[in-house]
C-alpha positions, 0 to 999 in steps of 0.5 A: 489124396488124404496123405497130401492134404495132411502134409499140407495141413501140418506144413501150414500149422508149422508156418502159422506157429512160426509166424505167431512167434515172429509176430510176438517177438516183433510186438515186444521189440516194437513196444520196447523201442517205442518207449523212447520215441515220441510217436503216437500209435494209431488205435487200430494197430494192436501191439498187445501180447499174451503177456499183457493179457495175463498181467491184467488178471491177478495171479490169484485168479490165474490158477484154478488150484489156488482155491483148492490149496487155500481150503487144504491150508485152512484144514491143516491150520484148523487141525493143528490148532485143535491138536496143539491148542496154540498158534501155528507158524508158517513152517509148521503149516508147510510141514503138516501140509507136506505130510497130509497132502504130499501129492498136491505138495509135490505138484506145486512149483515153489511150494513154500512160497505158494503156501505162505501166500495162501496163508496170508490170503486166508488171514486177509479174508479173516479165516485166520488171525495172527496173534503174533507175527508169523503165527496163525490161528483160526479166525472169526469167519471159521468160528462163525461157520462152525457155530452155524453148522452145529446149530 
């Protein structure tokens, strides 16, 4: 009896997945076709797809790991600035990150671009400053935080 129910459940799950995929493709085709037709879609008809939902959320908020990567990048820049005593380039940041956090670096897809974006985010948040294009050093927010923690 249970074996029959399990088979029936599995069959229904497969059918449900197939219908979801088909529904998704139909919605995408309909949206692509409707662009060229002067038809108003009634409000009770939903043609949104999961892609549309993700596009509403900025990419930086989509990945839970970006906060972790951002803090690690800041640690790398802080360490390199103290060690070398000069602004650090993108390539130096990426190389040092790869050495210091090799496991995390290996798990990233398109790691160079991901790290470059995190550096730019840190610069726009005043954690880093850029005295020269493509070079970075510790920004005022980090300096303020270090002063507060030392007192």
